C-alpha positions as CSV (number, residue, x, y, z in Angstrom):
1,M,0.1,0.0,0.0
2,V,1.2,3.6,-0.7
3,P,0.4,6.1,1.8
4,A,-2.1,8.9,0.7
5,D,0.9,11.4,0.9
6,G,2.6,9.6,-2.0
7,T,6.0,9.2,-0.3
8,G,6.1,5.5,-1.1
9,G,7.0,4.5,2.4
10,P,5.0,1.9,4.3
11,A,1.4,2.7,5.0
12,P,0.5,3.0,8.7
13,R,-1.2,-0.2,9.9
14,S,-3.3,-0.5,13.1
15,P,-2.4,-3.8,14.8
16,D,-6.1,-4.6,15.2
17,V,-7.0,-4.3,11.4
18,L,-7.0,-7.4,9.2
19,F,-6.4,-6.7,5.5
20,V,-8.1,-9.0,2.7
21,G,-5.6,-11.3,1.3
22,T,-3.4,-11.6,4.4
23,P,-2.9,-14.9,6.2
24,E,-4.4,-13.3,9.4
25,F,-7.6,-12.5,7.5
26,Q,-8.0,-15.8,5.8
27,V,-9.5,-17.6,8.9
28,P,-13.1,-19.3,8.7
29,G,-14.7,-16.7,11.0
30,D,-13.7,-13.9,8.7
31,L,-14.7,-15.3,5.3
32,V,-18.1,-15.1,3.6
33,L,-19.5,-18.6,2.8
34,S,-21.7,-19.6,-0.2
35,S,-23.9,-22.5,-0.8
36,Y,-22.1,-25.4,-2.8
37,P,-23.5,-28.5,-4.5
38,L,-23.1,-31.3,-2.1
39,D,-22.2,-33.8,-4.8
40,V,-19.4,-31.5,-6.2
41,A,-18.1,-30.9,-2.5
42,V,-17.8,-34.6,-2.0
43,A,-16.2,-35.1,-5.5
44,E,-13.7,-32.4,-4.6
45,G,-12.8,-33.6,-1.2
46,L,-14.4,-30.6,0.5
47,A,-17.0,-33.0,2.3
48,D,-17.0,-36.8,3.3
49,E,-19.3,-39.3,1.8
50,N,-22.0,-38.3,4.5
51,G,-21.9,-34.5,3.6
52,G,-19.7,-33.5,6.6
53,P,-17.2,-30.9,5.9
54,V,-13.5,-32.2,6.1
55,D,-12.0,-28.8,7.1
56,G,-12.8,-25.6,9.0
57,F,-13.6,-23.6,5.8
58,S,-16.8,-25.5,5.1
59,V,-20.0,-25.8,7.1
60,E,-23.0,-28.2,6.9
61,Y,-26.1,-26.6,8.2
62,C,-29.4,-28.5,8.9
63,D,-32.6,-26.7,9.7
64,E,-35.2,-28.0,12.2
65,Q,-36.9,-30.2,9.5
66,G,-33.7,-31.9,8.8
67,I,-33.1,-30.1,5.4
68,C,-29.4,-29.6,5.1
69,G,-27.1,-27.3,3.1
70,F,-23.4,-27.2,2.5
71,Y,-21.4,-24.0,2.6
72,T,-17.9,-23.3,1.6
């Protein structure tokens, strides 16, 4: 980032701000999830054969009627 004053020096950074694209930002709690076809998730190894996520970047959500969706 180039500071607004155009000096080319490092931009000031608050220690409590996370920037998109940095490793600190890319954690499951900071990302936006989207619905994903379950059969594709299983085929790509994002979900196990029962539809359960295999990593912390995916979520299976089931409503009170037992209708489930997969999000990644």
